[in-house]
Backbone as CSV, one residue per row, in Angstrom:
resi,resn,N_x,N_y,N_z,CA_x,CA_y,CA_z,C_x,C_y,C_z
1,MET,0.830,-1.203,0.000,0.000,0.000,0.000,0.868,1.257,0.000
2,PHE,1.954,1.207,0.803,2.840,2.350,0.864,3.479,2.615,-0.490
3,GLY,3.887,1.503,-1.167,4.494,1.653,-2.480,3.545,2.278,-3.477
4,LEU,2.260,1.883,-3.435,1.265,2.438,-4.349,1.059,3.916,-4.076
5,ARG,0.960,4.310,-2.804,0.782,5.719,-2.471,1.973,6.534,-2.936
6,THR,3.187,5.979,-2.756,4.388,6.675,-3.192,4.369,6.904,-4.692
7,LYS,3.954,5.876,-5.447,3.874,6.002,-6.902,2.862,7.065,-7.309
8,LEU,1.715,7.094,-6.606,0.695,8.084,-6.935,1.205,9.499,-6.675
9,VAL,1.910,9.697,-5.557,2.470,11.003,-5.242,3.476,11.413,-6.303
10,ILE,4.316,10.469,-6.728,5.322,10.768,-7.750,4.661,11.148,-9.053
11,ILE,3.590,10.421,-9.433,2.878,10.714,-10.680,2.270,12.105,-10.637
12,VAL,1.626,12.444,-9.504,1.019,13.762,-9.362,2.080,14.851,-9.448
13,MET,3.206,14.678,-8.759,4.269,15.670,-8.778,4.846,15.837,-10.170
14,CYS,5.026,14.723,-10.885,5.543,14.801,-12.249,4.582,15.561,-13.156
15,ASN,3.282,15.306,-12.970,2.284,16.019,-13.770,2.320,17.511,-13.482
16,LEU,2.463,17.878,-12.209,2.516,19.290,-11.843,3.770,19.959,-12.398
17,ILE,4.908,19.249,-12.339,6.153,19.802,-12.873,6.050,19.990,-14.378
18,ALA,5.483,18.982,-15.063,5.325,19.072,-16.518,4.390,20.215,-16.893
19,ALA,3.309,20.382,-16.103,2.367,21.464,-16.376,3.036,22.814,-16.176
20,ALA,3.860,22.918,-15.136,4.520,24.183,-14.853,5.486,24.571,-15.963
21,LYS,6.176,23.588,-16.541,7.146,23.879,-17.598,6.471,24.396,-18.855
22,ALA,5.278,23.871,-19.145,4.579,24.263,-20.379,3.387,25.148,-20.064
23,SER,3.545,26.007,-19.050,2.395,26.723,-18.520,2.122,28.018,-19.251
24,SER,0.822,28.321,-19.408,0.373,29.647,-19.825,0.232,30.505,-18.573
25,GLN,0.248,31.807,-18.761,0.224,32.732,-17.630,-1.099,33.480,-17.577
26,LEU,-1.674,33.567,-16.376,-2.885,34.343,-16.149,-2.674,35.220,-14.923
27,THR,-2.994,36.493,-15.050,-2.935,37.417,-13.922,-4.346,37.665,-13.408
28,VAL,-4.548,37.460,-12.109,-5.853,37.662,-11.482,-5.741,38.786,-10.461
29,SER,-6.466,39.871,-10.696,-6.556,40.952,-9.707,-7.667,40.583,-8.721
30,LEU,-7.286,40.306,-7.489,-8.215,39.782,-6.487,-8.542,40.850,-5.457
31,TYR,-9.842,41.154,-5.324,-10.324,42.154,-4.371,-11.025,41.440,-3.215
32,ASN,-10.449,41.563,-2.026,-10.985,40.915,-0.836,-11.953,41.859,-0.124
33,ASP,-13.072,42.155,-0.778,-14.055,43.068,-0.198,-14.698,42.503,1.065
34,ALA,-14.722,41.172,1.194,-15.322,40.534,2.368,-14.389,40.556,3.569
35,GLU,-13.145,40.973,3.353,-12.149,41.089,4.421,-11.974,39.767,5.170
36,ILE,-11.861,38.691,4.427,-11.612,37.395,5.046,-10.146,37.319,5.465
37,PRO,-9.810,36.473,6.432,-8.420,36.393,6.906,-7.447,36.090,5.776
38,ARG,-6.304,36.727,5.819,-5.296,36.548,4.770,-4.863,35.088,4.651
39,SER,-4.761,34.381,5.786,-4.330,32.981,5.751,-5.338,32.116,4.992
40,THR,-6.636,32.369,5.213,-7.676,31.618,4.495,-7.606,31.919,3.009
41,LEU,-7.435,33.186,2.672,-7.380,33.583,1.270,-6.148,33.003,0.583
42,GLN,-5.030,32.988,1.286,-3.808,32.456,0.694,-3.940,30.967,0.398
43,ARG,-4.556,30.215,1.327,-4.761,28.783,1.079,-5.727,28.563,-0.079
44,ALA,-6.758,29.411,-0.182,-7.703,29.307,-1.295,-7.002,29.595,-2.623
45,GLU,-6.111,30.581,-2.639,-5.332,30.874,-3.841,-4.491,29.664,-4.232
46,GLU,-3.921,28.983,-3.245,-3.113,27.800,-3.527,-3.963,26.685,-4.129
47,VAL,-5.179,26.508,-3.598,-6.087,25.482,-4.131,-6.441,25.789,-5.578
48,ALA,-6.894,27.027,-5.831,-7.250,27.419,-7.193,-6.031,27.349,-8.109
49,GLY,-4.880,27.760,-7.594,-3.657,27.714,-8.390,-3.287,26.305,-8.807
50,ARG,-3.471,25.330,-7.895,-3.173,23.931,-8.235,-4.093,23.426,-9.334
51,ILE,-5.371,23.795,-9.253,-6.338,23.357,-10.264,-5.913,23.862,-11.641
52,TYR,-5.490,25.116,-11.697,-5.075,25.688,-12.980,-3.706,25.171,-13.412
53,LEU,-2.822,24.886,-12.462,-1.523,24.331,-12.818,-1.681,22.958,-13.461
54,GLN,-2.640,22.173,-12.965,-2.924,20.882,-13.572,-3.432,21.023,-15.000
55,ALA,-3.992,22.187,-15.315,-4.460,22.456,-16.677,-3.383,23.131,-17.522
56,GLY,-2.176,23.298,-16.962,-1.086,23.917,-17.696,-1.096,25.424,-17.652
57,ILE,-1.657,25.993,-16.587,-1.799,27.450,-16.474,-1.269,27.902,-15.116
58,THR,-0.415,28.898,-15.121,0.110,29.478,-13.892,-0.626,30.780,-13.593
59,ILE,-1.121,30.907,-12.370,-1.817,32.129,-11.958,-0.887,33.018,-11.155
60,GLU,-0.837,34.271,-11.518,-0.174,35.289,-10.711,-1.254,36.117,-10.032
61,TRP,-1.284,36.047,-8.702,-2.306,36.760,-7.941,-1.821,38.161,-7.609
62,GLN,-2.667,39.140,-7.863,-2.373,40.512,-7.494,-3.434,40.994,-6.516
63,ASP,-2.992,41.545,-5.395,-3.922,42.031,-4.375,-4.551,43.337,-4.827
64,GLY,-5.881,43.365,-4.839,-6.588,44.603,-5.120,-6.875,45.305,-3.802
65,THR,-6.845,46.596,-3.806,-7.136,47.367,-2.595,-8.173,48.430,-2.912
66,GLY,-9.009,48.703,-1.936,-10.034,49.720,-2.111,-11.180,49.208,-2.970
67,PRO,-12.194,50.048,-3.169,-13.348,49.635,-3.973,-12.958,49.441,-5.428
68,LEU,-13.568,48.448,-6.070,-13.296,48.176,-7.478,-14.031,49.183,-8.344
69,SER,-13.290,49.852,-9.223,-13.875,50.870,-10.087,-13.538,50.570,-11.529
70,SER,-14.241,51.242,-12.441,-13.962,51.054,-13.863,-12.536,51.467,-14.198
71,GLU,-12.015,52.504,-13.505,-10.659,52.953,-13.776,-9.657,51.877,-13.387
72,LYS,-9.915,51.194,-12.271,-8.980,50.154,-11.843,-8.999,48.968,-12.801
73,ILE,-10.177,48.605,-13.323,-10.237,47.529,-14.298,-9.449,47.914,-15.540
74,ALA,-9.601,49.154,-15.971,-8.880,49.619,-17.153,-7.376,49.603,-16.901
75,ASP,-6.954,50.065,-15.706,-5.534,50.093,-15.385,-4.951,48.694,-15.310
76,SER,-5.690,47.744,-14.731,-5.177,46.386,-14.574,-5.048,45.681,-15.913
77,SER,-5.890,46.043,-16.885,-5.850,45.381,-18.182,-4.830,46.014,-19.117
78,GLU,-4.417,47.247,-18.827,-3.499,47.960,-19.721,-2.127,47.309,-19.683
79,GLY,-1.738,46.704,-20.785,-0.430,46.088,-20.888,-0.299,44.789,-20.137
80,ALA,-1.381,44.286,-19.542,-1.281,43.086,-18.728,-1.452,41.819,-19.536
81,GLY,-1.956,41.933,-20.748,-2.163,40.735,-21.555,-3.308,39.927,-21.010
82,SER,-3.009,38.723,-20.495,-4.038,37.809,-20.015,-4.354,38.122,-18.559
83,SER,-5.359,38.943,-18.326,-5.695,39.354,-16.965,-7.202,39.388,-16.792
84,VAL,-7.655,39.034,-15.577,-9.068,39.065,-15.239,-9.212,39.612,-13.825
85,THR,-10.443,39.955,-13.462,-10.726,40.533,-12.150,-11.675,39.628,-11.372
86,LEU,-11.347,39.372,-10.104,-12.164,38.536,-9.219,-12.380,39.275,-7.908
87,ARG,-13.646,39.348,-7.469,-13.987,39.976,-6.197,-14.549,38.925,-5.243
88,ILE,-14.156,39.014,-3.983,-14.788,38.213,-2.936,-15.596,39.172,-2.076
89,VAL,-16.912,39.011,-2.101,-17.808,39.883,-1.351,-18.532,39.059,-0.296
90,SER,-19.110,39.718,0.671,-19.776,38.995,1.759,-20.992,38.227,1.270
91,ARG,-21.865,38.907,0.513,-23.095,38.268,0.051,-23.616,38.991,-1.179
92,PRO,-24.443,38.324,-1.980,-25.003,38.984,-3.172,-26.027,40.036,-2.780
93,ARG,-26.158,41.038,-3.632,-27.111,42.114,-3.352,-28.511,41.763,-3.834
94,THR,-28.615,41.016,-4.917,-29.938,40.725,-5.476,-30.194,39.245,-5.670
95,LEU,-29.145,38.412,-5.664,-29.323,36.976,-5.852,-29.655,36.312,-4.520
96,SER,-30.022,35.030,-4.610,-30.300,34.257,-3.413,-29.040,34.131,-2.569
97,GLY,-29.234,34.090,-1.249,-28.109,33.902,-0.354,-27.491,32.531,-0.459
98,GLU,-28.098,31.637,-1.242,-27.566,30.296,-1.421,-26.588,30.218,-2.585
99,ASP,-26.510,31.245,-3.405,-25.609,31.227,-4.548,-24.180,31.495,-4.091
100,PHE,-23.221,30.808,-4.722,-21.816,30.921,-4.352,-21.065,31.972,-5.157
101,GLY,-21.516,32.273,-6.357,-20.764,33.207,-7.177,-21.476,33.525,-8.468
102,ILE,-20.928,34.498,-9.182,-21.511,34.908,-10.457,-20.383,35.472,-11.322
103,ALA,-20.435,35.171,-12.622,-19.415,35.653,-13.560,-20.088,36.422,-14.677
104,PHE,-19.494,37.551,-15.040,-20.023,38.393,-16.102,-19.130,38.310,-17.329
105,VAL,-19.729,37.915,-18.447,-19.009,37.802,-19.717,-19.789,38.581,-20.762
106,GLY,-19.120,39.447,-21.507,-19.783,40.249,-22.518,-20.300,39.402,-23.667
107,ASP,-21.225,39.958,-24.434,-21.771,39.248,-25.590,-20.685,38.894,-26.603
108,ASP,-19.579,39.658,-26.586,-18.469,39.384,-27.501,-17.465,38.402,-26.906
109,GLY,-17.803,37.799,-25.753,-16.906,36.866,-25.100,-15.866,37.519,-24.217
110,ARG,-15.921,38.830,-24.102,-14.923,39.548,-23.312,-15.189,39.368,-21.820
111,PRO,-14.193,38.899,-21.047,-14.394,38.757,-19.597,-14.523,40.114,-18.940
112,GLN,-15.411,40.207,-17.954,-15.592,41.471,-17.242,-15.146,41.323,-15.792
113,GLN,-15.845,40.530,-15.023,-15.403,40.250,-13.662,-16.215,39.086,-13.128
114,ALA,-15.702,38.476,-12.063,-16.429,37.416,-11.367,-16.509,37.786,-9.895
115,ASP,-17.650,37.492,-9.279,-17.855,37.732,-7.851,-18.055,36.397,-7.143
116,VAL,-17.483,36.267,-5.951,-17.659,35.090,-5.096,-18.272,35.558,-3.785
117,PHE,-19.277,34.821,-3.296,-20.029,35.231,-2.114,-19.601,34.399,-0.902
118,PHE,-18.839,35.028,-0.004,-18.199,34.289,1.079,-19.187,33.818,2.135
119,ALA,-20.246,34.573,2.408,-21.221,34.156,3.419,-21.870,32.831,3.046
120,SER,-22.140,32.628,1.765,-22.725,31.365,1.310,-21.758,30.216,1.518
121,ILE,-20.474,30.476,1.306,-19.464,29.440,1.508,-19.348,29.100,2.990
122,GLU,-19.391,30.110,3.844,-19.338,29.857,5.287,-20.519,29.001,5.732
123,HIS,-21.708,29.312,5.227,-22.899,28.544,5.586,-22.779,27.106,5.105
124,PHE,-22.282,26.929,3.885,-22.147,25.584,3.334,-21.099,24.774,4.083
125,ARG,-20.072,25.427,4.583,-19.002,24.749,5.300,-19.534,23.983,6.497
126,GLU,-20.641,24.433,7.078,-21.200,23.780,8.258,-21.688,22.368,7.962
127,THR,-21.977,22.055,6.697,-22.498,20.736,6.330,-21.532,19.979,5.428
128,SER,-20.287,20.450,5.323,-19.313,19.813,4.448,-18.069,19.436,5.233
129,SER,-17.410,18.375,4.815,-16.169,17.958,5.462,-14.966,18.708,4.911
130,ALA,-15.131,19.398,3.800,-14.032,20.144,3.195,-13.757,21.421,3.984
131,SER,-12.525,21.884,3.962,-12.174,23.125,4.647,-12.757,24.313,3.892
132,ILE,-12.915,25.422,4.596,-13.487,26.601,3.957,-12.569,27.139,2.869
133,SER,-11.252,27.014,3.052,-10.329,27.477,2.024,-10.387,26.587,0.789
134,ALA,-10.630,25.271,0.975,-10.757,24.375,-0.178,-12.013,24.694,-0.978
135,ILE,-13.120,24.932,-0.267,-14.367,25.279,-0.961,-14.196,26.608,-1.684
136,LEU,-13.627,27.597,-0.990,-13.424,28.905,-1.599,-12.531,28.807,-2.828
137,GLY,-11.460,28.037,-2.739,-10.549,27.890,-3.867,-11.208,27.269,-5.081
138,HIS,-12.079,26.286,-4.868,-12.788,25.654,-5.984,-13.825,26.597,-6.588
139,VAL,-14.486,27.375,-5.731,-15.442,28.364,-6.243,-14.704,29.393,-7.102
140,MET,-13.568,29.869,-6.620,-12.775,30.829,-7.380,-12.368,30.241,-8.732
141,ALA,-11.914,28.980,-8.725,-11.500,28.334,-9.969,-12.667,28.214,-10.938
142,HIS,-13.851,27.875,-10.416,-15.043,27.717,-11.251,-15.432,29.042,-11.901
143,GLU,-15.487,30.103,-11.114,-15.912,31.396,-11.656,-14.879,31.968,-12.634
144,LEU,-13.601,31.787,-12.332,-12.577,32.193,-13.290,-12.705,31.393,-14.581
145,GLY,-13.108,30.129,-14.451,-13.312,29.299,-15.635,-14.366,29.879,-16.557
146,HIS,-15.430,30.441,-15.990,-16.460,31.078,-16.822,-15.878,32.266,-17.593
147,LEU,-15.030,33.050,-16.926,-14.435,34.190,-17.603,-13.528,33.758,-18.750
148,LEU,-12.829,32.646,-18.559,-11.845,32.203,-19.544,-12.453,31.370,-20.661
149,LEU,-13.510,30.640,-20.366,-14.131,29.777,-21.371,-15.262,30.470,-22.118
150,GLY,-15.768,31.561,-21.572,-16.816,32.303,-22.254,-18.204,31.778,-21.939
151,GLN,-19.160,32.168,-22.762,-20.560,31.834,-22.534,-20.799,30.339,-22.672
152,LYS,-21.826,29.879,-21.944,-22.264,28.485,-21.983,-21.090,27.540,-21.740
153,SER,-20.405,27.749,-20.633,-19.180,26.999,-20.354,-19.331,25.931,-19.279
154,HIS,-20.563,25.612,-18.878,-20.740,24.486,-17.981,-20.472,23.180,-18.724
155,SER,-20.043,22.163,-17.989,-19.700,20.880,-18.596,-20.382,19.743,-17.846
156,GLU,-20.285,18.545,-18.386,-20.907,17.378,-17.771,-20.012,16.737,-16.722
157,THR,-18.722,17.038,-16.754,-17.783,16.481,-15.785,-16.823,17.571,-15.322
158,GLY,-16.158,17.321,-14.195,-15.090,18.197,-13.753,-15.533,19.458,-13.035
159,ILE,-14.614,20.397,-12.929,-14.795,21.604,-12.132,-15.902,22.502,-12.656
160,MET,-16.216,22.408,-13.954,-17.201,23.299,-14.555,-18.601,22.686,-14.628
161,GLN,-18.849,21.629,-13.878,-20.188,21.055,-13.842,-21.185,22.045,-13.251
162,ALA,-22.394,22.028,-13.793,-23.441,22.904,-13.287,-24.155,22.292,-12.085
163,ARG,-24.059,20.990,-11.924,-24.699,20.295,-10.799,-23.609,19.671,-9.931
164,TRP,-23.580,20.061,-8.664,-22.608,19.514,-7.715,-23.363,18.809,-6.596
165,GLU,-23.143,17.516,-6.514,-23.791,16.712,-5.485,-22.723,15.888,-4.771
166,GLY,-23.127,14.755,-4.149,-22.197,13.968,-3.332,-20.884,13.603,-4.010
167,PRO,-20.920,12.996,-5.201,-19.660,12.589,-5.850,-18.726,13.759,-6.125
168,GLN,-19.293,14.886,-6.561,-18.459,16.040,-6.858,-17.839,16.628,-5.590
169,LEU,-18.615,16.637,-4.493,-18.089,17.162,-3.242,-16.989,16.269,-2.685
170,ARG,-17.104,14.944,-2.906,-16.029,14.041,-2.492,-14.775,14.308,-3.317
171,GLN,-14.944,14.554,-4.619,-13.798,14.907,-5.454,-13.147,16.197,-4.972
172,LEU,-13.977,17.169,-4.579,-13.456,18.427,-4.058,-12.592,18.171,-2.828
173,SER,-13.091,17.354,-1.903,-12.360,17.076,-0.674,-11.032,16.372,-0.951
174,MET,-10.985,15.579,-2.034,-9.790,14.820,-2.388,-8.858,15.612,-3.301
175,GLY,-9.278,16.803,-3.726,-8.469,17.578,-4.649,-8.472,17.008,-6.051
176,ALA,-9.534,16.279,-6.411,-9.586,15.611,-7.708,-10.567,16.267,-8.672
177,LEU,-11.094,17.426,-8.309,-12.037,18.130,-9.180,-11.242,19.142,-10.006
178,ARG,-11.240,18.943,-11.325,-10.350,19.747,-12.165,-10.964,19.986,-13.535
179,PHE,-10.249,20.724,-14.367,-10.681,20.960,-15.740,-10.423,19.712,-16.587
180,GLY,-11.307,19.493,-17.570,-11.100,18.410,-18.509,-10.016,18.776,-19.516
181,LYS,-9.576,17.776,-20.286,-8.495,17.988,-21.251,-8.848,19.065,-22.270
182,HIS,-10.050,18.993,-22.833,-10.438,19.950,-23.861,-10.630,21.347,-23.274
183,GLU,-11.167,21.424,-22.049,-11.297,22.733,-21.395,-9.923,23.352,-21.163
184,SER,-8.985,22.523,-20.699,-7.629,23.023,-20.455,-7.005,23.544,-21.738
185,GLU,-7.192,22.813,-22.829,-6.636,23.243,-24.116,-7.271,24.544,-24.576
186,ARG,-8.591,24.662,-24.402,-9.279,25.888,-24.807,-8.756,27.084,-24.041
187,ILE,-8.557,26.928,-22.733,-8.070,28.040,-21.918,-6.643,28.402,-22.314
188,ARG,-5.787,27.401,-22.481,-4.393,27.685,-22.863,-4.325,28.379,-24.218
189,ASN,-5.122,27.898,-25.158,-5.126,28.516,-26.485,-5.596,29.964,-26.423
190,ARG,-6.590,30.202,-25.568,-7.102,31.572,-25.457,-6.075,32.490,-24.808
191,LEU,-5.392,31.982,-23.787,-4.404,32.804,-23.108,-3.181,33.058,-23.984
192,SER,-2.866,32.134,-24.889,-1.711,32.318,-25.764,-2.016,33.224,-26.947
193,ASN,-3.300,33.555,-27.116,-3.700,34.431,-28.209,-3.331,35.872,-27.857
194,PRO,-2.511,36.537,-28.684,-2.149,37.930,-28.362,-3.342,38.865,-28.323
195,ASN,-4.453,38.433,-28.907,-5.665,39.254,-28.904,-6.640,38.812,-27.816
196,PHE,-6.101,38.171,-26.768,-6.946,37.760,-25.644,-7.766,38.961,-25.179
197,PRO,-9.098,38.818,-25.151,-9.930,39.977,-24.802,-9.713,40.424,-23.368
198,ARG,-9.307,41.672,-23.212,-9.082,42.218,-21.881,-10.405,42.665,-21.270
199,PRO,-10.447,42.781,-19.940,-11.684,43.225,-19.295,-12.107,44.600,-19.802
200,THR,-13.402,44.793,-19.946,-13.900,46.106,-20.344,-13.788,47.070,-19.173
201,ALA,-13.700,48.334,-19.467,-13.506,49.350,-18.426,-14.844,49.734,-17.811
202,GLN,-15.506,48.758,-17.205,-16.743,49.041,-16.493,-16.979,47.929,-15.479
203,THR,-17.556,48.263,-14.365,-17.841,47.277,-13.353,-19.254,46.761,-13.529
204,ARG,-19.526,45.600,-12.918,-20.832,44.965,-13.054,-21.399,44.632,-11.682
205,SER,-22.707,44.591,-11.602,-23.394,44.108,-10.412,-24.404,43.081,-10.862
206,GLU,-25.098,42.444,-9.882,-26.043,41.400,-10.267,-27.159,41.934,-11.150
207,GLY,-27.397,43.245,-11.115,-28.474,43.810,-11.906,-28.034,44.343,-13.257
208,ALA,-26.774,44.098,-13.641,-26.282,44.638,-14.905,-26.986,43.991,-16.083
209,GLU,-27.105,44.737,-17.167,-27.773,44.241,-18.354,-26.780,44.126,-19.513
210,LYS,-27.251,43.484,-20.601,-26.451,43.298,-21.811,-25.173,42.551,-21.496
211,VAL,-25.278,41.514,-20.727,-24.113,40.716,-20.383,-24.589,39.299,-20.096
212,SER,-23.756,38.330,-20.462,-24.082,36.940,-20.159,-23.643,36.643,-18.739
213,VAL,-24.521,36.056,-17.960,-24.247,35.808,-16.550,-24.195,34.312,-16.304
214,ASP,-23.109,33.865,-15.674,-22.979,32.469,-15.284,-23.016,32.383,-13.770
215,LEU,-24.091,31.831,-13.232,-24.163,31.658,-11.791,-23.211,30.554,-11.375
216,GLY,-22.641,30.698,-10.194,-21.741,29.683,-9.677,-22.504,28.510,-9.117
217,PHE,-21.929,27.881,-8.117,-22.544,26.679,-7.588,-22.706,26.808,-6.086
218,SER,-23.657,26.058,-5.541,-23.831,26.044,-4.099,-24.579,24.807,-3.696
219,GLY,-24.235,24.269,-2.565,-25.073,23.302,-1.889,-25.044,21.883,-2.380
220,ARG,-25.965,21.106,-1.846,-25.977,19.663,-2.014,-26.850,19.231,-3.163
221,VAL,-27.956,19.926,-3.405,-28.880,19.565,-4.464,-29.011,20.739,-5.407
222,ALA,-28.731,20.501,-6.676,-28.701,21.602,-7.637,-30.044,21.781,-8.316
223,VAL,-30.478,23.008,-8.418,-31.708,23.342,-9.122,-31.408,24.516,-10.033
224,HIS,-31.717,24.386,-11.321,-31.450,25.470,-12.252,-32.417,26.629,-12.018
225,ARG,-31.896,27.846,-12.106,-32.748,29.017,-12.063,-32.294,29.959,-13.178
226,CYS,-33.242,30.529,-13.887,-32.914,31.401,-15.009,-33.577,32.761,-14.835
227,ASP,-33.052,33.726,-15.539,-33.594,35.068,-15.538,-33.676,35.514,-16.992
228,SER,-34.864,35.809,-17.455,-35.059,36.129,-18.865,-34.403,37.440,-19.273
229,ARG,-33.937,38.239,-18.303,-33.280,39.494,-18.653,-31.908,39.241,-19.260
230,PHE,-31.337,38.065,-18.991,-29.970,37.800,-19.412,-29.929,36.582,-20.332
231,ASP,-28.834,36.483,-21.097,-28.465,35.216,-21.730,-27.765,34.425,-20.653
232,LEU,-28.534,33.673,-19.881,-28.062,33.171,-18.591,-27.716,31.695,-18.666
233,ASN,-26.518,31.346,-18.229,-26.161,29.952,-17.986,-26.425,29.681,-16.509
234,CYS,-27.376,28.818,-16.230,-27.758,28.597,-14.833,-26.691,27.805,-14.109
235,GLY,-26.638,28.003,-12.805,-25.631,27.332,-12.007,-26.263,26.537,-10.871
236,LEU,-25.488,26.280,-9.866,-25.921,25.443,-8.771,-26.405,26.261,-7.588
237,ARG,-27.383,25.756,-6.932,-27.803,26.339,-5.659,-28.514,25.245,-4.863
238,VAL,-28.698,25.472,-3.584,-29.363,24.484,-2.737,-30.823,24.342,-3.129
């Protein structure tokens, strides 16, 4: 048994090293509006970073400070190449308190920003064996995936599934929930494109219009919810 575990660890490490050598680069401007502890956020960044490293993508995290404004989005995208914006807020202003996150993608496929709702993650943590940083890291990876893959980016397997139930949560706890091969290739190809669409110089809220909205995931039993105001990809909620 020990020999098998050793082999598995070696295989995983080799895969991570190989991914790092052939890695695409993504810069994420992260705004901790919910003021969660730095240690929790750092572990969540490590979780999300591992998921993307397995897909051949290296994330460079940049700390955002102060309120997110259109000027800051414009400044972060200027000369940054492959860059996106992620906010962690306490709770949604107009969505259900059971939703974990939301991603805004323009009709032209241009990423705008993704929001993660920390209060929902804290509530869910009470009924999950996974750590709060592990759940947060997977939510961050999922919402960033919407920004990078564009509209209608939910999948039948892996990290981008629209329905998360027992098997998926067990994969999360084991660190085995990741991007599929084709998703990884799509993201790498997009990031290697010199014309990678940079974030638009405007901020979004849950009530924004003329934008495709991808709801994140939450809870044990998934139920789709749609809003006719948007070209909406429904996500997970309790």
